[in-house]
N, C-alpha and C positions, 0 to 999 in steps of 0.2 A: 559412492560418495554423493552427498546431497548437492543439488544444484538448483538454483533459482534463476530464471531468465525473464526479465521484464520486456515488454513491448508496448507499443501504442503511443509513445511520446511523439511530440512534434510541435509545430508552430500553429498557434490559434489566436484569433483576435479576442480582445477582452469582451466578456459576455458570452463567449462561445463554450463549447463542450469538447471533452476528450474522454476516451475510455482506455485505461491502462489495464494490461493483463500481466500476470506473473505465473509462469508454469514451473511447478516443482517436480523434481525427479531425483532418482538415486536412493531415496528412502521414502517411507510412508509419511506423508504430511497430513493424512486424514485427521489425526487427532491433535495436530500441532496448532499452536496459535500462529497466525500469519498476519503480517502487518505491513503497512506502508509508512515510510519515513521520507522526508525530503530535505535537501540541503540547497539553500539559495547561495549565490555568490557572497562571500564575506560573512556568512551567518552560520550558526550552529545547526547541526542536524535536528530536525523537528519532527515530532510524532504527528502523523496524519490520521491514521485509522488502523484498526485491528479487528480480527474476528477470532472467536474460539467456538469449538463445537459444543452445543448444548445436548443434543441427542442425535439420533441417526440421520435426521433430515434438517436439522436447524443449527445455524451459526449465529451467535450473538455478536452484534457490532459495537465497537467503541470508537469514538471520534475525538480528535483534537479540537479545541475550542475554535481555532481559526477557520476550520473547514466545515464545522457543524452546520447542517441545513443545506449545504451546497454539494457536498461529496457523498457518495454512497459506496460502501465497501460490501463485497459479496464474494461467495465462493461457489464453485460447482458442487454437485452432490458428493462426488468422491472426495472433495476437499483438497485437491491438488492443484487447482487453478484459482488464483486470487484475482479479483477485479477491483478497479476503482473507477467509478463513473464520476467525472468531474464536470459540474455544471456551473454556470455563472462565473466563469473564470475571471480572476483579477490579475492585473500585471504582477502583483505581489505573489502570485502563485508560481511564478517562474522559478524553476529549481530542477535539480536532478532528483528524480523520484526512485526510491529504492524499496524493493520487496525484502522482507525479513521473516524468519521463522524461528520458533522456540518451542520447547516441550514442557516448560515449567510455568506455573501460574504466578501471579503477582501483578505488579504495576506494568501494564502492557505498553505504557508510553516510554519505558526506559530502554534506549537502544543498546546499552551495554549488556542487557540480558538476552539478546538475540545472537546466537552463534552462527546462524545461517543468513547469508546476504547475497543478493544479486548484484550485478554490475551497475545497475541504474539505467534510467531512460530520461532523456532531457525533455522537459516541458517548457516551452517558451510562449508567454502570453504577450501579445503586442497591443499597442493602443490603436 
């Protein structure tokens, strides 16, 4: 059974950085699209970033507008660990961050198309 486990969340001051990780197991995620979403208190779930494999050694990134230029998504070579490097964090980035996986192409920002989800990791940005 597929399993996604996030780690790396925590408390950081505004302007600081955090690196999230998501470890996938239970099935091969090498060719899967893997993504980060987040949900802030009282808000809808929001697309953060995604990657899909282009060739044996390359993953192409996609970003939500709100994090473009500040966050970097990446994966290990095997494709089963997903990272999110978050720099220049804003208070508005406070949310639970979720890792998700899918095997179909399409709009990578649509949460409903991801059947595999982690439990989430809390990121809190303070002033």
